[in-house]
C-alpha positions in Angstrom: -15.5 -7.5 -12.1 -15.7 -10.4 -15.0 -16.3 -12.0 -17.8 -19.4 -13.7 -19.4 -18.8 -15.7 -22.7 -21.5 -16.9 -24.6 -22.1 -19.4 -27.5 -23.2 -17.8 -30.9 -24.9 -21.1 -31.8 -26.6 -21.4 -28.2 -27.8 -17.7 -28.4 -28.9 -18.3 -31.7 -30.9 -21.5 -30.8 -32.7 -19.5 -27.7 -33.5 -16.6 -29.9 -35.4 -18.6 -32.4 -37.1 -20.9 -29.6 -38.2 -18.4 -26.9 -38.7 -15.6 -29.8 -36.6 -13.5 -28.4 -36.0 -10.3 -30.9 -32.1 -8.5 -31.0 -29.5 -8.7 -33.3 -26.9 -11.1 -32.8 -24.4 -9.6 -34.6 -24.5 -6.2 -33.2 -21.3 -5.2 -30.5 -23.9 -4.5 -28.3 -25.7 -7.6 -28.1 -25.5 -8.3 -24.6 -28.0 -5.4 -23.8 -30.2 -6.7 -26.3 -30.8 -10.1 -24.9 -31.4 -8.6 -21.3 -33.7 -5.8 -22.7 -35.6 -8.6 -24.7 -35.7 -11.2 -21.3 -36.9 -8.1 -19.4 -40.0 -7.9 -22.0 -40.7 -11.6 -21.3 -43.8 -12.0 -19.1 -42.9 -14.5 -15.3 -44.9 -17.5 -16.5 -42.3 -17.7 -19.5 -39.3 -17.7 -16.8 -39.3 -21.3 -16.1 -38.8 -22.3 -19.7 -35.9 -19.8 -20.0 -34.5 -20.5 -16.7 -34.4 -24.4 -18.1 -32.2 -23.4 -20.9 -30.1 -21.4 -19.5 -29.0 -23.9 -16.2 -28.4 -26.3 -19.6 -26.5 -23.7 -21.5 -24.6 -23.2 -18.3 -24.1 -27.0 -17.4 -22.7 -27.8 -21.1 -20.2 -24.4 -20.9 -21.9 -23.0 -23.6 -22.4 -20.1 -21.1 -18.9 -19.3 -19.1 -18.6 -17.0 -16.3 -15.1 -15.8 -15.1 -15.0 -13.6 -11.6 -12.3 -11.7 -10.3 -14.2 -11.7 -6.9 -13.0 -15.3 -5.1 -15.9 -16.3 -4.0 -17.7 -15.8 -7.1 -15.2 -17.8 -9.1 -15.6 -20.7 -6.6 -19.6 -20.5 -6.2 -19.1 -21.1 -10.6 -16.8 -23.7 -10.1 -18.7 -25.6 -7.3 -21.6 -25.3 -9.8 -19.4 -27.0 -12.0 -20.1 -24.0 -14.7 -16.5 -23.8 -15.5 -14.2 -25.7 -18.0 -11.8 -26.9 -15.6 -8.6 -29.0 -16.8 -7.9 -29.9 -13.1 -6.8 -33.2 -12.4 -6.3 -35.1 -9.2 -3.6 -37.4 -8.8 -4.9 -41.3 -9.9 -7.6 -40.1 -12.2 -7.6 -40.7 -16.0 -8.0 -38.0 -18.6 -8.9 -37.4 -22.2 -9.0 -34.6 -24.6 -9.4 -34.0 -28.1 -9.2 -30.9 -30.1 -8.5 -29.6 -33.3 -8.3 -26.7 -35.6 -8.7 -26.4 -39.3 -6.3 -24.5 -41.6 -8.2 -25.1 -44.5 -12.0 -25.1 -45.1 -13.2 -26.8 -42.3 -16.1 -28.8 -42.5 -14.3 -31.7 -40.5 -16.9 -33.4 -38.0 -15.4 -36.2 -34.8 -17.8 -38.6 -36.1 -17.0 -41.1 -32.8 -14.4 -41.2 -29.7 -14.0 -45.0 -28.4 -12.1 -45.1 -25.3 -11.2 -48.8 -23.9 -9.9 -49.3 -20.5 -8.3 -52.3 -19.7 -7.5 -52.6 -16.1 -5.0 -55.5 -14.6 -4.2 -57.4 -11.6 -1.5 -55.7 -10.4 -3.3 -51.9 -10.7 -2.1 -50.9 -13.7 -4.2 -49.4 -17.0 -3.9 -49.9 -20.4 -6.2 -47.2 -22.8 -7.1 -46.8 -26.6 -8.2 -44.4 -27.7 -10.2 -44.8 -31.4 -11.2 -41.4 -32.9 -13.3 -41.0 -35.9 -13.0 -38.3 -38.2 -15.3 -37.3 -41.1 -14.8 -35.0 -43.7 -18.0 -32.8 -45.5 -19.2 -33.9 -48.9 -17.9 -30.5 -50.3 -14.8 -29.7 -49.3 -11.3 -31.2 -48.7 -9.8 -30.3 -45.3 -6.5 -29.8 -43.1 -6.8 -30.5 -39.6 -4.0 -30.4 -36.4 -5.5 -32.8 -33.9 -4.3 -32.3 -30.0 -5.2 -35.5 -27.7 -4.6 -34.4 -24.3 -3.2 -37.6 -22.0 -2.3 -37.9 -17.8 1.2 -36.3 -17.3 3.8 -39.2 -17.7 2.0 -42.1 -20.3 3.9 -44.0 -21.9 3.0 -44.6 -25.6 2.5 -47.2 -27.2 0.8 -47.0 -30.2 0.0 -43.3 -32.3 -1.6 -43.9 -35.7 -3.7 -41.9 -38.2 -2.2 -38.9 -38.4 -1.3 -37.5 -42.2 2.3 -37.6 -43.5 4.3 -34.3 -42.7 5.9 -32.7 -45.3 9.4 -34.3 -46.1 12.6 -32.6 -44.4 15.5 -32.7 -46.7 18.4 -34.9 -45.4 21.4 -33.2 -43.2 24.2 -34.4 -41.3 23.0 -31.5 -37.9 25.7 -34.0 -35.4 28.2 -33.3 -38.5 27.8 -29.9 -38.2 28.2 -29.8 -34.6 24.5 -28.9 -33.9 22.8 -30.5 -30.8 19.2 -32.0 -30.1 17.0 -29.6 -28.4 15.4 -31.2 -25.4 12.1 -30.5 -26.0 12.0 -32.3 -29.0 13.8 -35.0 -27.6 10.9 -36.8 -26.5 9.0 -36.7 -30.0 12.3 -38.0 -31.8 12.7 -41.0 -29.4 8.8 -41.7 -29.9 8.8 -41.4 -33.8 11.4 -44.1 -33.8 9.7 -47.0 -31.6 5.8 -46.3 -31.8 4.7 -43.1 -33.8 5.1 -41.4 -37.0 4.1 -38.2 -37.9 2.9 -37.5 -35.0 4.2 -34.5 -32.3 4.6 -35.1 -28.4 5.0 -32.7 -25.8 3.4 -31.0 -22.8 0.7 -28.8 -22.1 -1.6 -27.5 -19.5 0.0 -29.7 -17.1 -1.1 -32.7 -19.2 1.0 -35.1 -22.0 0.0 -34.4 -25.9 0.1 -36.5 -28.9 -0.8 -34.3 -31.8 -0.8 -34.5 -35.9 -2.3 -33.5 -38.8 -5.2 -35.5 -40.3 -5.8 -34.0 -43.8 -9.1 -35.7 -45.2 -10.8 -35.7 -49.0 -14.0 -34.9 -49.7 -16.9 -37.3 -48.0 -13.8 -39.5 -46.4 -13.4 -41.1 -43.2 -10.1 -41.4 -41.2 -9.0 -42.9 -37.3 -6.5 -41.4 -35.1 -5.4 -44.9 -32.9 -3.8 -43.9 -29.4 -3.0 -46.5 -27.1 -0.7 -46.1 -24.0 -0.1 -46.9 -20.6 -1.2 -44.7 -17.7 1.2 -43.1 -15.1 0.0 -44.9 -12.2 -1.7 -48.1 -10.9 -4.9 -47.9 -9.4 -4.7 -47.0 -5.2 -5.9 -50.7 -3.8 -7.7 -50.6 -0.7 -7.6 -54.2 0.7 -9.1 -56.1 -2.1 -10.9 -52.8 -3.7 -10.0 -50.1 -6.1 -12.1 -47.3 -8.1 -11.0 -46.0 -12.0 -12.0 -42.7 -12.6 -11.7 -40.9 -16.0 -12.6 -36.9 -16.8 -13.3 -36.3 -20.5 -13.5 -32.8 -21.6 -16.8 -32.2 -24.5 -14.7 -32.0 -27.5 -16.7 -28.6 -29.0 -19.0 -27.0 -27.3 -21.8 -26.7 -30.1 -21.2 -30.4 -31.2 -22.7 -33.4 -29.0 -19.8 -35.7 -29.8 -20.8 -39.8 -29.9 -19.0 -41.3 -27.3 -18.3 -44.8 -26.1 -16.7 -45.9 -23.0 -15.7 -49.9 -22.4 -14.3 -51.2 -19.1 -12.5 -54.6 -19.8 -11.1 -56.3 -16.3 -8.7 -58.5 -16.9 -7.9 -62.0 -15.4 -8.4 -61.6 -11.3 -10.2 -58.1 -11.4 -14.0 -57.7 -11.3 -16.1 -54.8 -12.0 -18.8 -54.2 -10.0 -20.3 -50.9 -11.1 -19.9 -48.0 -13.9 -21.5 -44.8 -12.7 -23.6 -42.8 -13.7 -25.5 -44.4 -16.4 -23.1 -46.9 -17.5 -24.2 -50.7 -17.2 -22.3 -53.9 -16.5 -22.9 -57.3 -17.7 -20.7 -60.3 -18.2 -17.7 -58.2 -16.1 -18.0 -55.8 -19.0 -18.7 -52.3 -18.2 -20.1 -49.9 -20.7 -20.9 -46.4 -21.5 -22.4 -44.7 -24.7 -24.3 -41.3 -25.3 -23.6 -37.9 -26.7 -21.4 -35.3 -24.9 -23.7 -32.7 -23.9 -21.4 -31.7 -21.5 -18.0 -32.9 -19.7 -18.7 -36.3 -18.6 -16.7 -38.3 -15.3 -16.9 -42.1 -15.1 -16.6 -43.8 -11.9 -16.0 -47.9 -12.1 -15.4 -50.2 -8.9 -13.6 -52.9 -9.2 -13.0 -56.1 -6.9 -9.1 -57.6 -6.8 -9.5 -61.6 -6.3 -7.0 -63.0 -3.8 
């Protein structure tokens, strides 16, 4: 009928803080958890329900149901990991896999948004990556952007292994259409990056190899594939960002910069506007949706 997915770090913290005794490593952990919960007195359930609610909102607990009505309930409650983005919305997703040692931390993700008088939007991402002091690592990062974004800059990826020179055209080889975009962008704006489509998004990807205790920055600059939809003199900008890793509270900073002829009047939720500059800063405890309200001067 469905699937329940629970983050092991969340279970470990819940077990410790709520004195729930069960075997996390057992294949029957779910039944052990259910039994431990059934022994809790009624007065403890308010605290338990609050912790489970936070787990659902941060997607440390996830449900998937065959029944459409149940699945719609999960989605409407914002308990599901959804990559659905509407036309005219900005999107940012960052993921990575460590193929050697690990110990890699996304120390800061800073997203700067410049909005121009004609409604066009230029984004600049600066992702600061830190390696622990013990081991070196090899990591493959993928950054998800709205489909059709025009890449202006992609820097910070480690060099690929050198491929021996070969006269492919002279040997009658043809370019595979799946890598034409990568080859074109490598010649103009980027080195050592891969460009492809995945889950309806454009992806900029590449290796980041780190020495113990070192830091590195991935810098992307790109033009969004749409202009803001103006209604008379007003327009809205929306950014949806997925939490990079479900057991890490990644520091995130958003800066909205209106250019000449554009005025920022609000940044919600919990952002602030000062001298026509919008800023939001917090840890990504869950997926984030930010809305900016703008006025275009005639």
